[in-house]
VOGU-3710 file (C-alpha; in Angstrom, 3 decimals, decimal comma):
1> msmcgiigvv> 0,000/0,000/0,000  1,495/3,327/0,872  5,150/2,475/0,789  6,826/3,049/4,161  9,619/1,233/5,943  9,144/-0,399/9,359  11,672/-1,893/11,759  11,502/-3,019/15,390  13,549/-4,971/17,919  13,141/-6,293/21,471
11> gasdalpill> 15,917/-7,824/23,532  18,922/-6,103/21,968  21,773/-4,764/24,068  21,278/-1,405/22,327  18,318/-0,951/19,968  19,170/2,472/18,515  21,998/1,529/16,108  19,933/-1,433/14,879  16,971/0,848/14,156  19,045/3,522/12,416
21> eglerleyrg> 20,907/1,027/10,242  17,615/-0,622/9,336  16,092/2,713/8,337  19,072/3,466/6,086  18,457/0,171/4,336  14,738/0,934/3,970  15,079/4,362/2,383  14,122/2,859/-0,979  10,634/2,449/0,549  10,340/6,168/1,303
31> ydsagvalva> 12,270/9,085/2,688  9,829/11,965/3,306  10,469/11,644/7,026  11,860/9,190/9,557  11,623/8,504/13,255  12,426/6,131/16,113  11,004/5,380/19,532  12,964/3,703/22,312  10,839/2,108/25,018  12,154/1,494/28,523
41> pgrtwrarsa> 10,194/0,721/31,712  7,960/3,746/32,349  9,447/5,843/29,572  9,055/6,189/25,809  11,653/8,363/24,056  11,026/9,581/20,503  12,947/11,430/17,790  11,727/12,381/14,315  13,067/14,168/11,246  11,519/15,420/7,997
51> dgtesvahle> 14,218/16,506/5,577  13,353/14,714/2,338  16,141/12,458/1,108  18,226/13,445/4,158  15,614/12,478/6,752  17,418/9,397/8,058  20,791/11,146/8,151  19,330/14,068/10,096  17,500/11,660/12,393  20,810/10,082/13,351
61> ascaaapagv> 22,138/13,506/14,355  19,066/14,219/16,482  19,505/10,917/18,341  22,636/12,147/20,123  20,509/12,737/23,227  18,896/9,282/23,165  18,957/7,252/26,391  21,810/4,740/26,315  21,439/0,999/26,383  17,693/0,749/25,701
71> gsgightrwa> 17,147/-2,674/24,139  13,672/-2,237/22,611  12,346/0,161/20,007  10,683/0,773/16,671  11,598/2,894/13,650  9,888/4,162/10,510  10,773/5,859/7,249  7,805/7,406/5,498  6,349/7,883/2,045  3,439/10,184/2,837
81> thgapgehna> -0,164/9,409/1,865  -2,152/11,290/4,531  -0,689/14,538/5,789  2,248/16,492/4,400  5,759/15,135/5,055  6,562/17,388/8,015  8,000/16,348/11,351  4,584/16,538/13,069  3,305/13,883/10,652  6,371/11,637/10,959
91> hphvdcagdi> 6,120/8,282/12,716  6,226/6,980/15,421  2,980/8,509/16,652  2,183/8,522/20,361  -0,907/8,644/22,540  -1,874/11,570/24,764  0,229/10,279/27,666  3,278/9,688/25,473  3,579/6,067/26,599  2,305/4,248/23,506
101> alihngiien> 4,375/4,500/20,311  3,043/3,248/16,981  4,316/2,961/13,402  2,175/2,103/10,398  2,454/1,349/6,690  -0,873/1,468/4,864  -4,107/3,435/4,829  -6,841/3,508/7,484  -10,051/4,095/5,536  -12,284/5,001/8,471
111> haelavdlrs> -9,776/7,139/10,366  -11,984/10,242/10,187  -14,993/8,665/11,880  -12,795/7,019/14,542  -11,156/10,392/15,240  -14,531/12,083/15,817  -15,356/9,638/18,601  -11,905/9,939/20,171  -11,974/13,749/20,144  -15,325/13,612/21,911
121> rghiftsatd> -13,564/11,609/24,648  -10,927/14,303/25,046  -8,101/12,965/22,882  -5,894/15,618/21,291  -4,435/14,924/17,862  -1,117/16,476/16,843  -0,824/15,276/13,229  -2,823/15,202/9,993  -2,191/11,493/9,433  -4,631/8,608/9,346
131> tevlahriee> -2,230/6,646/11,593  -2,465/8,672/14,794  -6,029/7,541/15,420  -4,697/4,035/16,121  -2,455/5,202/18,975  -5,325/7,046/20,643  -7,781/4,179/20,199  -5,300/1,750/21,763  -4,775/4,233/24,617  -8,521/4,351/25,221
141> lrkegsdllg> -8,742/0,570/25,420  -5,719/0,413/27,734  -7,534/2,772/30,110  -10,388/0,280/30,186  -8,033/-2,407/31,466  -6,947/-4,333/28,356  -3,345/-5,345/27,943  -1,446/-4,162/24,869  -2,221/-7,242/22,796  -5,917/-7,106/23,612
151> svratlhevr> -6,081/-3,379/22,894  -4,453/-3,775/19,484  -6,699/-6,706/18,623  -9,859/-4,787/19,577  -8,687/-1,731/17,615  -8,045/-3,747/14,467  -11,567/-5,161/14,652  -12,772/-1,551/14,274  -10,420/-0,606/11,446  -11,097/-0,652/7,719
161> gafalavmda> -8,163/-0,446/5,357  -4,627/-1,760/5,013  -1,902/-1,885/7,583  1,409/-3,243/8,728  1,902/-1,821/12,178  4,005/-2,144/15,293  3,012/-0,870/18,735  4,953/-0,493/21,993  3,966/0,711/25,458  6,226/1,900/28,279
171> hepdviiaar> 4,144/-0,217/30,670  5,103/-3,393/28,715  8,585/-2,338/27,547  9,874/-5,680/26,267  6,875/-6,339/24,035  6,059/-5,312/20,464  2,622/-6,052/19,071  2,660/-6,223/15,277  -0,091/-6,947/12,776  -0,632/-6,964/9,059
181> risplivgts> -3,379/-6,678/6,470  -2,187/-6,377/2,840  0,928/-4,310/3,643  4,058/-6,502/4,045  5,550/-7,526/7,385  8,187/-10,070/8,441  9,525/-11,288/11,793  13,123/-12,334/12,463  14,670/-14,227/15,350  18,138/-14,643/16,811
191> tgatylasdv> 19,513/-15,642/20,205  18,159/-13,191/22,782  16,473/-10,765/20,359  13,433/-10,683/18,093  12,955/-8,351/15,131  10,250/-7,154/12,792  10,468/-5,250/9,525  8,530/-4,400/6,415  11,294/-5,931/4,272  14,176/-8,365/4,763
201> paildraerf> 17,016/-5,823/4,141  16,336/-4,001/7,407  17,283/-7,026/9,522  19,259/-9,132/7,039  22,487/-9,294/9,077  20,719/-9,369/12,448  18,170/-12,169/12,317  19,028/-15,817/11,765  15,529/-16,969/10,768  12,780/-15,065/8,961
211> fvvdddqivr> 9,016/-15,554/9,065  6,239/-14,023/6,951  3,204/-12,483/8,654  0,014/-13,050/6,659  -3,191/-11,021/6,510  -5,089/-10,481/9,772  -2,427/-12,073/11,935  -1,214/-10,461/15,164  2,264/-11,164/16,491  3,487/-10,623/20,059
221> ltpdgfsvtd> 7,262/-10,232/20,044  9,430/-10,630/23,160  13,189/-11,114/23,583  12,604/-14,880/23,718  10,657/-15,131/20,453  7,101/-14,583/19,283  3,577/-15,939/19,396  0,922/-15,474/16,713  -2,873/-15,429/16,637  -5,530/-14,396/14,171
231> ldgnpvtlre> -7,798/-11,423/14,871  -10,110/-13,636/16,908  -7,294/-14,861/19,163  -6,879/-18,325/17,644  -3,239/-19,536/17,544  -1,650/-19,704/14,089  1,824/-20,504/12,744  3,963/-18,229/10,614  5,543/-19,671/7,492  9,323/-19,494/7,406
241> ldvdwdleta> 11,081/-17,630/4,612  14,220/-19,074/3,058  16,583/-16,105/2,722  19,943/-16,470/0,987  20,119/-12,963/-0,511  22,809/-10,351/-0,266  21,769/-6,848/0,795  21,333/-5,450/-2,735  19,160/-8,365/-3,807  17,169/-8,099/-0,611
251> qkggfddfmt> 16,409/-4,427/-1,251  15,007/-5,527/-4,584  12,789/-8,053/-2,841  14,741/-10,963/-4,311  14,141/-9,707/-7,856  16,949/-9,037/-10,309  16,200/-5,327/-10,524  13,873/-2,608/-9,267  11,833/-2,597/-12,472  10,777/-6,204/-11,915
261> kemneqpdal> 10,081/-5,495/-8,252  7,959/-2,461/-9,095  6,051/-4,260/-11,826  5,202/-6,936/-9,278  4,112/-4,269/-6,786  1,451/-3,033/-9,210  -1,475/-4,982/-7,706  -0,766/-3,499/-4,260  -0,153/-0,042/-5,737  -3,569/-0,181/-7,401
271> ratlldrvna> -5,219/-1,363/-4,193  -3,724/1,622/-2,398  -4,849/4,003/-5,143  -8,419/2,723/-5,008  -8,701/2,469/-1,224  -10,710/4,964/0,826  -12,274/6,773/-2,141  -15,942/6,727/-1,075  -17,240/8,365/2,111  -20,077/7,220/4,353
281> tgeitldels> -22,691/8,922/2,149  -21,443/7,263/-1,056  -19,670/10,358/-2,369  -16,359/9,821/-4,178  -13,739/11,929/-2,436  -10,422/13,543/-3,323  -7,509/13,826/-0,887  -7,579/17,624/-0,714  -10,382/19,790/-2,058  -11,049/23,518/-1,968
291> ltneqiahat> -13,493/23,448/-4,881  -17,225/23,177/-4,252  -19,427/20,650/-5,979  -21,151/23,590/-7,650  -17,882/24,820/-9,158  -17,050/21,381/-10,479  -20,564/20,829/-11,795  -20,456/24,080/-13,751  -17,211/23,251/-15,546  -17,698/23,415/-19,302
301> kvvlvacgss> -14,417/21,791/-20,301  -11,639/19,626/-18,864  -8,006/20,010/-19,920  -5,442/17,365/-18,952  -1,753/18,327/-19,007  1,138/15,928/-18,491  4,431/14,617/-19,871  5,785/11,180/-20,800  3,962/8,188/-19,338  1,728/10,553/-17,362
311> fhaamvakya> 0,556/11,989/-20,689  -0,495/8,521/-21,819  -2,421/8,033/-18,566  -4,121/11,373/-19,241  -5,066/10,214/-22,745  -6,760/7,136/-21,286  -8,581/9,413/-18,857  -9,973/11,512/-21,720  -12,005/8,538/-22,936  -13,272/7,750/-19,430
321> ierwarisve> -14,181/11,350/-18,550  -16,013/11,965/-21,815  -17,867/8,638/-21,628  -18,810/8,820/-17,957  -18,976/12,540/-17,131  -20,221/13,752/-20,551  -17,923/16,761/-20,709  -15,476/17,806/-23,435  -11,833/16,930/-22,708  -8,580/18,180/-24,211
331> vdiasefryr> -5,218/16,531/-23,547  -2,053/18,597/-23,870  1,642/17,919/-23,612  2,455/20,118/-20,627  5,514/21,683/-22,249  3,325/22,958/-25,126  0,298/24,117/-23,153  1,316/27,595/-22,075  2,904/28,472/-25,396  -0,287/28,069/-27,433
341> dpvvdnttlv> -2,282/30,835/-25,722  -4,758/28,291/-24,291  -8,436/29,147/-24,084  -9,299/28,482/-20,448  -11,301/30,428/-17,878  -13,110/29,959/-14,567  -15,348/27,288/-16,086  -12,378/25,156/-17,144  -11,068/22,317/-15,005  -7,354/21,805/-15,664
351> igvsqsgeti> -5,874/18,540/-14,354  -2,108/18,150/-14,094  -0,689/14,637/-13,879  2,823/13,912/-12,578  4,376/11,067/-10,588  6,654/13,373/-8,622  4,466/16,453/-8,584  7,670/18,333/-9,432  7,741/18,019/-13,237  8,600/21,578/-14,226
361> dtiqalreak> 6,601/21,663/-17,475  3,450/20,418/-15,736  3,894/22,856/-12,846  4,250/25,751/-15,297  1,189/24,591/-17,238  -0,908/24,574/-14,055  0,379/28,003/-13,090  -0,557/29,323/-16,530  -4,038/27,832/-16,210  -4,489/29,285/-12,739
371> srgamvvava> -3,384/32,723/-13,878  -6,223/32,600/-16,418  -8,766/31,761/-13,718  -9,078/28,017/-14,305  -9,814/25,501/-11,542  -6,711/23,352/-11,053  -6,475/19,716/-9,908  -3,207/17,849/-9,292  -2,877/14,072/-9,656  0,464/13,138/-8,095
381> nvvdssmare> 2,226/10,388/-6,200  4,125/12,629/-3,789  2,260/14,248/-0,916  2,857/17,985/-0,483  4,734/18,239/-3,788  4,844/21,584/-5,589  1,845/20,689/-7,761  -0,160/19,540/-4,753  0,530/22,740/-2,840  -0,523/24,997/-5,718
391> adavlytrag> -3,639/23,113/-6,851  -7,246/23,689/-5,794  -7,768/19,947/-5,391  -5,445/16,948/-5,127  -5,795/13,254/-5,841  -2,826/11,175/-4,655  -2,015/7,954/-6,478  -0,308/6,316/-3,447  1,862/4,036/-5,588  4,811/4,311/-3,225
401> levcvastka> 8,368/5,246/-4,071  9,367/4,248/-7,606  13,114/3,697/-8,049  13,339/2,558/-11,679  13,519/5,503/-14,097  10,975/3,899/-16,439  7,578/4,237/-14,797  5,544/1,091/-14,188  3,407/1,064/-11,046  3,151/4,861/-11,013
411> vlaqvaalev> 1,559/5,106/-14,459  -0,899/2,303/-13,694  -1,864/4,087/-10,479  -2,375/7,301/-12,465  -4,792/5,584/-14,849  -6,763/4,178/-11,909  -6,808/7,501/-10,048  -7,911/9,413/-13,128  -10,740/6,961/-13,730  -11,849/7,489/-10,121
421> lalrlaqvrg> -11,737/11,224/-10,833  -13,833/10,651/-13,958  -16,470/8,959/-11,804  -16,315/11,828/-9,324  -17,042/14,270/-12,159  -19,906/12,095/-13,352  -21,315/11,973/-9,834  -21,127/15,726/-9,265  -22,591/16,465/-12,696  -25,438/14,019/-12,105
431> vmsttdiaar> -24,989/12,220/-15,421  -24,520/8,681/-14,080  -26,797/6,790/-11,747  -25,595/5,722/-8,334  -25,902/2,112/-9,489  -23,743/2,672/-12,576  -21,070/4,515/-10,601  -20,969/1,704/-8,051  -20,639/-0,831/-10,874  -17,723/1,069/-12,455
441> laelqgvpel> -15,997/1,342/-9,062  -16,481/-2,373/-8,508  -14,824/-3,065/-11,869  -11,868/-0,930/-10,849  -11,667/-2,665/-7,470  -11,325/-5,972/-9,309  -8,411/-4,814/-11,450  -5,570/-5,503/-8,960  -6,389/-9,216/-9,123  -6,463/-9,073/-12,944
451> vartldrdda> -3,068/-7,356/-12,948  -1,708/-10,054/-10,635  -2,954/-12,719/-13,053  -1,332/-10,875/-15,950  1,990/-10,696/-14,110  1,828/-14,453/-13,561  2,006/-14,908/-17,347  5,422/-13,318/-17,619  7,060/-16,481/-18,973  4,842/-16,379/-22,050
461> vasiasalrd> 5,871/-12,769/-22,775  9,526/-13,639/-22,170  9,209/-16,381/-24,793  7,806/-13,886/-27,309  10,642/-11,459/-26,578  13,179/-14,220/-27,120  11,707/-14,965/-30,543  11,982/-11,243/-31,427  15,534/-10,770/-30,174  16,885/-9,750/-33,603
471> ardffflgrh> 14,148/-7,206/-34,366  15,082/-3,535/-34,428  11,886/-1,756/-35,544  8,585/-1,894/-33,671  5,225/-0,300/-34,380  2,543/-0,339/-31,676  -1,056/0,011/-32,899  -4,279/0,536/-30,995  -7,731/2,021/-31,330  -9,729/3,979/-28,755
481> vgfpvalega> -7,981/3,527/-25,360  -5,670/1,110/-27,142  -3,997/4,094/-28,799  -2,513/5,592/-25,595  -1,634/2,046/-24,538  0,290/1,699/-27,811  2,089/4,974/-27,123  3,049/3,803/-23,634  4,284/0,465/-24,991  6,458/2,215/-27,561
491> lklkeisylh> 7,822/4,642/-24,965  8,709/1,837/-22,546  10,568/-0,026/-25,297  12,476/3,096/-26,340  13,363/3,996/-22,760  14,968/0,756/-21,670  15,911/-1,186/-24,829  16,992/1,717/-27,111  15,140/0,063/-29,991  13,204/2,087/-32,547
501> aegypagelk> 9,544/2,059/-31,556  6,524/4,124/-32,616  2,950/4,177/-31,389  0,046/4,971/-33,722  -3,725/4,930/-33,849  -4,341/1,880/-36,023  -6,524/3,875/-38,382  -3,531/6,039/-39,315  -1,651/3,180/-40,972  -2,732/4,179/-44,478
511> hgplaliepg> -1,782/7,787/-43,826  1,953/7,188/-43,932  3,308/4,565/-41,495  2,358/1,663/-43,792  5,238/2,725/-46,061  7,664/1,599/-43,347  6,235/-1,891/-42,934  8,456/-4,600/-44,414  9,852/-8,008/-43,421  11,687/-7,768/-40,107
521> vvvvaiatdd> 9,387/-5,097/-38,684  7,373/-6,065/-35,604  3,848/-4,739/-35,169  2,361/-4,965/-31,672  -1,439/-4,721/-31,847  -3,562/-3,878/-28,796  -6,632/-5,986/-29,527  -8,638/-6,212/-26,306  -11,627/-4,099/-27,410  -14,250/-6,449/-28,854
531> elrekllani> -16,226/-3,607/-30,478  -13,213/-2,587/-32,575  -11,845/-6,057/-33,242  -12,921/-6,227/-36,904  -11,210/-2,967/-37,754  -8,036/-4,002/-35,958  -8,066/-7,400/-37,669  -8,086/-5,537/-40,979  -5,057/-3,523/-39,840  -3,266/-6,741/-38,863
541> aevksrgatv> -3,973/-8,186/-42,314  -2,503/-5,040/-43,911  0,790/-5,303/-42,088  1,078/-9,083/-42,425  0,640/-8,838/-46,191  3,711/-6,595/-46,225  5,832/-9,019/-44,237  5,507/-7,715/-40,682  5,652/-10,000/-37,668  2,545/-9,426/-35,545
551> vavcsdgdsa> 2,329/-9,643/-31,760  -1,227/-9,242/-30,468  -2,341/-8,423/-26,951  -5,812/-9,925/-26,726  -8,368/-11,077/-24,189  -8,522/-14,676/-23,047  -10,461/-16,825/-25,485  -10,269/-14,457/-28,443  -9,783/-17,010/-31,208  -10,266/-14,468/-34,003
561> vesvadyvah> -7,128/-12,542/-33,037  -5,209/-15,709/-32,199  -5,781/-17,022/-35,735  -4,098/-14,077/-37,486  -1,248/-13,021/-35,170  2,186/-14,632/-35,135  2,420/-14,329/-31,354  -0,305/-13,700/-28,796  -0,062/-12,374/-25,239  -3,290/-13,031/-23,378
571> vprtdplvsp> -4,773/-10,827/-20,679  -7,877/-11,345/-18,529  -11,028/-10,030/-20,138  -12,326/-6,734/-18,754  -14,252/-3,590/-19,692  -12,585/-1,623/-22,547  -12,157/1,543/-20,444  -10,436/-0,492/-17,732  -8,412/-2,666/-20,119  -5,364/-0,341/-20,251
581> lvdivvlqql> -4,602/-1,377/-16,680  -3,870/-4,939/-17,822  -2,710/-4,235/-21,392  0,068/-1,882/-20,250  1,470/-4,595/-17,980  2,108/-6,909/-20,935  3,933/-4,136/-22,803  6,073/-3,454/-19,737  7,025/-7,126/-19,668  7,798/-7,157/-23,392
591> ayhlargrgl> 10,042/-4,093/-23,145  11,734/-5,523/-20,068  12,612/-8,858/-21,636  13,795/-7,272/-24,891  16,051/-4,936/-22,909  17,424/-7,697/-20,685  18,025/-9,807/-23,775  20,254/-6,996/-25,014  22,160/-6,950/-21,719  20,944/-3,501/-20,665
601> nvdrprnlak> 20,422/-1,953/-17,222  16,664/-1,506/-17,099  16,722/0,536/-13,882  19,018/3,257/-15,218  18,426/3,891/-18,930  20,957/6,180/-20,557  20,372/9,924/-20,771  17,216/9,842/-18,630  16,339/11,079/-15,135  13,438/10,044/-12,918
611> tvtve> 12,028/13,556/-12,570  12,431/16,346/-15,137  12,892/19,587/-13,206  14,224/21,858/-15,978  12,481/23,008/-19,131
//
């Protein structure tokens, strides 16, 4: 879910250096802020830092005053999803008394309603996070006489959402209570000490054995080991993890590279993007909103501005917004927007899309739109980024930190977030029934599982890539939402394999590109839209008659496409407007295997940077 790093230890001779080293190793999971809590009998000591990429380093400096020789503690490095990445929002969070310390990776969907009840009981909140509510709820239950384990268990029965969390209390100083739902969590053991972490790297050289915590399991860690129950208190057994990785491999989750790791994180990234998007009254909500429903409803036009893969996500969104919200949509390359004297005013909704929220061309486009009176929405992955701060409304994609330069999970999360935004516009404008909106949301909620199934078919795509290892020219064709998918597939191939690749609307073949089709050229056809299949089959026939090798991405059971393509990559069948979320995955895999076949570093393609901050 939201990608944060967690570490904890009980029974060490000195917990602090273990926590700080673990946080350094977990910075690839997030670095907006970092913090530790050391728990001794009757006292919880806490230090936090929020200095971007230097958060952990600055945290180490602030720990000079830490109590010496404390053997138990927890630490956290954050990638923000609720609340800006300032020190007041950094973990660990504490209760009103300062005894309970808690760290959390995930999203608590019903945090707002839980907070209302707790405030009515006198609890004072000091952060804008969804996490802090857990510390106060556990405190409340402790007052009623429950021990720490019982208080955590009762709290988790009340919680909706995703979590990997660890809790300590100065009144039970040699105990950590940890639990997990969706977000990852492992436990490690060694003689005299027990550890927990979100990922193996944090405790790789400390623990001798590693165990995986599964969904809705609660672990009680002590210096002598751990015990595990389900949420109802029934004993369960953790499965042991066979770890023979070095540190670098461990940081990549056992994968060969970050691109593979991040592709495999896409189901969880999508779950995080789609979580907590509907309030108690059924209204689709944004993360930050200073626009009224009336302002949004009176918009006469939507303009999407973005660059690179974000631009392709915006193109997919155009189809969804126009179909569902019945409003005209323009899509602009952000670097061109402000130089064309755009026609926007206070009835125009301008949506900027950027993974980092710091893409200079997109920031400048939003500023230009705002200067002309337009309403501005930011869709970004980084909380409190420049775009988020300047926009009238914000929708965070929550994909977690993306290390590989070529975007994978971030662009999929953008497509999902933008389709949620399309449904929000439809809802506010009153052009879709409540039933239809619920049905579309349900389809989106089912996509993470479809993406997981698509990822499981990687061997088939690798086989296709192997057969194409000598090809040097690729044309990607699609119709409707298949067109931006084709563009994204071509971009991914160019970025990491350095092969010539172009993306086109399939109907444009006769308007020039067909002249380039000859034996040796590979045409990748996005053929998952049943309504447009006949037209795309005609395009496939055109290129095959001129000697092209055809790779088709098609839905399971589509025999018509299978009969004409040279190679077929199957994806689970889904609604056409949702299909880009599975189709893009196949094209990521194809680009990846072609690049690896050429011996290239997929994580660090030449000449490219992760975030473009100069025009």
